[in-house]
N, C-alpha and C positions, 0 to 999 in steps of 0.2 A: 759727737756725737759728729758733726760739721766733717772732723780732719776723713772719717770715714770717707768721704767724697773721694777721697785720691787712696784708700787702700783696697777699695770694691775694687774699684775701674783696673787699679792692676792688675786686683784679683780674674779677673772675666779677663783678662789678654792673655795672661797666667795659662791662664782656663783653655782660652783657645788653642795652644800650643801642644793641648792633649789628648781632648775630646773629637770626636766624629763632627764630618764636615754640617753633618745636616741639626746640628744642636745650635751651629758661627752662629744663624743670626738671631736665634731666643738668648741666648747668652749675652752679645752685644745689648738685648734690649731693655733684658732688666736689670744689668749693671746701668744701664745709660740711668731708666727710673727709678733703681734707688735711689745713682750718685742728685738727681731732683727733688726726690722725694725727702731727704737729709735736708738740700738746698733748704726746698717752702718749708721741711718743720723746724729750722733756725731760721726763718723769715718770718714767720706768726708767730713762736714761743720762745723768740730773744727781744725781753722786753726794749725799747725803743731807747730807754738812754743809756744801755749797756755796751751801745752800740757805737758810741760815738768816741770812745777809744776805745786803741788796737790794741785790745783785752786777749792773752794769751791763755792758749785753749790746749797747747800740749807744748812740754818744756824738761825734757829730757836728755843728755851730755853725749856726745857722739863723737866729736874729737877734738878728747884734752887738752891736746900738746897746743893745737892752735884756739884750745876757749872758745870751744863752736859747738854749739849744743842743738841739736833737732826739735827746732821752734817755731809753733804754729801758732798766728794771730787772727782775731778779725772783730773786726767793724763795718761801720755800713755801706762801707765804697767794695769791700772787698764783697763781703754777703750778696751785693749786687752781683757784682763780677761772679762770682757763684753761679747763682739764681740761671743768667743768658747762658751760662756755660751748661747748667744744667737743660735747660728748653733746647739748644741750638745740637746739642750729644742725641737729645734724644729723637727728634723731628730728622734727623740726623741720617741715623738710621732705618728708622722706617721709609724714609727714602732712600733707601740701600736695604730692601729686603728683598730683591729680587738678584743680586749680585748673587753670578755663579761664578765666578773666572777665582778659582783663589780662593776662596769664601772665607774661611780661619785667618788666611791672612790677612787681605781685607780689613776686616772687623781688630785684627789683634794694632796694626798703626793705628787703625780710627782707633783704638779704646787709650792707646799709645801716647796719643796725640792730646785727649781731653782728660789723663789723670794726670800726665805736663800741666796742663792749663789751670786745673785744682790746684795745685801744689803752688804754684806758683803766688794766686791769689790771694793762698792762706799762707805761704812765708812770713816768716819775719828774722829769718834770719839770711844773711846778703851771700855765704857760702851757696844753703843749704834754694836760692832764690834765684842762686845762677845755675846748679844744679836741674834745676825745674824746665828752669827756660832755654837749658840748650837743645834738653831730651828735645824738645816739642818739635825740634831741626830735624831731625834724623828719619822719624816717625812720616813728616811732613813729605820729606825725598821718596821716600819708598811708596806712596799713598799715591804723589802724580807719577815719579818713572815709570811705576809697572801698573796702574790701572787708569790712567789720564788719557788725553785721546791726543790730537791731530800735537803732534811737538813739543809730545811730552817731555821728555829726557832733559832738551833745552829748557824746558819751564822747567822744571824741581829742579834744575841744577842753578838758575839763574838767580832764583830764589832762595837755595841753600846759601852761595855764595856770597851773596847778600845779608844774607842773617850771620852768617858766620862774620863779616867785614861788620856790623852792626857790636853782633858779639865782643869783638877784639878790644872793641872801643868801652864796653862794660865792664870788660873782666879791670882794664886800668886801670878806669873810675872807682872800682869796686878795690883793686891795690891801691889803693893811692887814699880812699875813706879806712883802709884797716891797718896800713900802716901811719896813718897820720892818728887814729885816734883808741887805735889797739883794738880795737871791737868790732866786731860784724856783725850784730843785736840791731833792730832796723832800729828798738824806741832806744836804745842807748844810745848810737848815732845820733836817731832826733835829736834829743838834750846836748850833741859836743859843740861847743862851738870852734867851727874850722876855719881857722883865717881866711878873711876875707878875702888874698892875694892867693893863695890855693883853690877860694872858693870860685873866685872869677876864667880861670880854667877847667877845672876839674869840673865845673854845671855843665859849659857846652859837650864836653868831650862825654861824660855821663848821659844827657840830656840824648845828646846827637845818636848814640848807640840805637837806646831804646827809640827812639823816631825812622828809626830806617823800617823795623818792623809794625810803625804804623803810619805807615807810606807818605814821607813828609817829602813836600819835595825838597829839590828834585829828584830822589834820592826815592825815589816812590814806583820807576818801570817794570822793578820784579811782579808787582803786584795782579796787574790785569794781564800780563804775562800769564803770572802762576796761576791764575784763576780761570785763564780758556784755557791749561795746561791741564786744571786737576779734574778728575772725576767729581760729579755733582756735591758727592761727600767732602771729597777733597777742598770745592770750593765752600760750600757749605760754613767747612769747619776755621779755612784760611778765612772768611768774609765777619763771621759772628762771631769766632774767638781769637782766631792766634792773633789779629791785628791788633787787639785793645788787649795782648800782655806788653808791648809798647809803648801806650801810651797810659796805664795805668803803671807801668814801672815806673814812667816819667815824671808819674803823680808821687808816686809812693815815694820813690827812691832819691833819684832827681830834685826836684824841687825841694822836697820835702827835709832832706841835709845839706843841701848847700840853699841856700833863702837869699844870701846875698849877688850870686850867682844869678840866681833865677834874676833876681832887680833889674840886672843892668842886660841878661840878652832874653828877659821877655818880651820889650817890642819885636826883635827878631825873627823869634817865633811866628810873631805875628801878622808880620811880612808875610813873611816862608806858608801860615795857614791859609792865608785868602789868597796868597796865588796859588798854592794846592786846589784851592774853591774850585776858583773860578777858570783856570783852566786844564784843571782833570775835564769839567764839565763843559769846556767846548769841545775840547779833543772824543767825548765822550758821543756827542752832537753827529761826531765826523766818521764815527767807527762803523762799519756791516755788519761785523759779528758781535752774536749781543752775547756773549758770554762776557767781551770785551764793554760794551756795554756798562754792562753790569760793575767790571772791572773798575772802570776809571769813575763810576758812577761813589763806589765804595773809597775810590782817592777822595774824592774832592765832597763826600760826608766824613770822612777822617780829618780834612779840615773842621774842619768847627770842629770837633773834638778839640784841638792842638789850640786853636782859636781858642775858646772856653779855658784851657789853662792858661794861657797866655796872661787872663786879664786878673789875676791873683784877685779876684775875690769870688765869698764867697757863693751869688748866684755864677756868675760865669764858670765857674770849677765844677759846682754844681751840676751845672745843665750839661757841662762834659764827660762826667759820668754816668748822666739820664744818659744822652746820644751814645756814649757806650750798648746798653743797654738797648737805647731802640735799633741802634743800626746794625747791632749783630743780629735781631731778630730778621730785621726788614731787609738786610743782603743774602741773608739766609733761608730767605722763602722769596726771593727776587732772582736767585741759583736757583734753588728747587724747581721755579715753574721752566724756566731758561732749560738747566741739562735737565733735569726727568720724564716734564710733562710736557714738554716740546722736543726737544733731540731726542728722545730716546723715540716717539713716534714718526717720527718727521728725518730722519736722519739727516736736518744742517740747523744751523745757527744763523744762515745769513737773513738779514731783512728783506733784500728784496725778494727773497724767493719765497719766505715766507706770506711775505704781501700778498700773494699771486694764490693764495695759501684758506683764506677767510677761517681760522682756526677756530673763531664760534663757535660753529659751528656744530664739527665734527669734536672737540674739546669746551665743551661750557662752562665745570669745571674749573681747567685752567686759565680760562678766560676771565672767572671772579678772582680766582685768584690771586692773578695778576692785574688785576685790575684795584683791588684791595693792596696791595699791596706799591703801586705804582704812586695811588693817594697818599698811602704813610710813609713813600717816599719822597714826599714831593711834598710835604708837611703840610696837608689836609689839616682844620682841627678835627679832636678828634683821635686821631692815630698817636702814637705817641713822639711821631718825630717832628710834629710842631708841638709840644709839649718840652721835650729837648731844645726845638732849637730858638723859639721864642726863649726861653730861659740864658742860653749862652750869647743873645743876640743884645737879652736889657744887661747884662754884667760888658758884654764888650761894651757897649754903648756909654759906662761910667767910664771905661780907660781911653779903647780906644774909636772914638765917634766914626772919624773918616773910614775903616777898616769897618764897619758895620755898612757904610754904604755900598763898597763895592763890593761884600759878600750882597750885596742886594743885587746885583748883577749874575753874582751867581747861579743863586737862585732860580732866578729866572733861566738861564743854562741848563738848571738840570730838570726844573717842569717842561724846558722844548727838544731835549733827549730823551725824557722818559713816558711823557707823549708819544711821539715817537714811537720807540718801540714800543709799548702799545698799542697803536694803530697797525706796527707793519708785522705787529706778531698775531696777532687777530680778530684784526678786522678790516684786512684788504680785499680789494677788491678780487673774488673767485677769478681764475684764469686759467695765464700760459703757465703757474705755479702746481697747479691741483694735482698733475700727476707727483708730485714729490711724497705728496700725504699718501697718497697710494702707494709707492712703494715700500714710506714706512711703515705701512699699515700691516704689506707682503712679508716684512719683514720681522715679525715680531708673532705669524705662522694663521694656517686655515683658519683659527676657532676666535683667530682675532674677533671682535664688536665693539659695536658701543657702548656696552654699558661697563664692557672691560676696561675700555678705555681708561678711564683712572684710578689705581688702587684703591682698593681701602688703606692699605700702610701710609700711605697718599694724600690719598684726604685727610686722614689726620691727622698726621707730619704737621699738612698744610694749616689746619682747622688749630693745631695747636701754638703755631705762631703766629694767626694772624689774631688768636682772640690775649695774646702774649700783649702786640703791638696796640688792639684797641682798647685794654683791657687801663692799661698803663696810659695813654691817650686820654681817654676818658677821665681817667683818677691817676693824676703824677704824682698823689703826695703821698700816695702809698709807697713808693721809693725813696721820693726827695725828702717824706720827715729821717729816713733813717742815712740818706746820703748827707745832708746837707751837719746833721751833731759833727760825723767826722768830720768832715772837710773843716767844718767852724773850729776842731783843735789841730790842723796840720799849723804847720814851723811856720812855714812861707808865707800865710795869708795875715799872722803876724807882725813879720817884718817887709811883707811887700803888698799890705794895704786891701 
């Protein structure tokens, strides 16, 4: 039934083209809830031993002339990504509940992004994988270009051009794999012995194409720009799911198909990952726009994912997958607070202006939510961020002990910019900026009052994300028991240690 996450989400998107606008938000919500329910059912009902291998769930002939099947498969890694997609999608719809401008179109593009992500995480055929991977780019562009905020056209175009740039390298890598092995089936390709000389150049081409979407330094600049320009839903989807497509694809495709190439280039991936962690954290510390702070934070945290992948050992790679889940829910929560709870009510994201409002009194639930999200982002024990990062660092210590020491400096910077953003956003001294919140309240209409400051939908969405990061933080075994057996069977571990 997990395959129905794709079909139901596409069906919901199509319904939005024909039904009146009054039903749009409910169609989107019910569609995303159905996807999450299917993910949870598969998560709790599938025996853990069955998740150790990338097992076929659907396979039917598709393009016979090229020997291409419509092939979907599932293991512990892909199931984890399906789960975070469902959680992020439901919360994104809830935080977009009061969208009124072109409502049907807004939720149509949103559901297309979600459906494409489900497709990527379940695809077991490289052609099908690439179709879903590229499908995500188009709705991303329209979500930002139509419904975004300042510099939305620039942000949308930059994100799209970077995505197509990476996609060009991905296409070359897929073509090379097909011409050499004569198959596009991921399970077959994972068993094929590609010539070592081919792997040495094909791996960096394919991995780089995917890593662009994962925000690898120095090809990361699309991410903060795109996040800042996107509407709240766009930022939540970009950080929560879309950036994970690149890291998941690097793991599932590039590393598993070309393990000898990965051995040669893994140390350079680690170098770029560490630079990304420290550099993005340092830049975030200098930002005055709250969404730019969170955007650079996403780049820094995705650096941990790439560092974990570069270790080529069980703990490091499993920690990377856990970080994909963790960052997905934490970043979505941070962007929800910044874009909806703060910006919608104050009409500003400038930290200096927010520092004069002392929003903790006007928006206490938003302040509480941002404290939880900040603690999770910093890596306080008890939250998923700590569980993921400590697993990565233990794995990295075995392979790159120097990288762990340098990464420590990045973690200090992460704490610094996160606490700075938290303090200025909610716990500043009320003063010259106080008039801005009055303007924000006035813009909401004469019926605005304190009880209506945070809507029920926003509270439910925030609680869903907070519960996810707390549950995994308190009991990471819940995910690791499913992730580690799947990682252990991957080819690059056997070849790369």
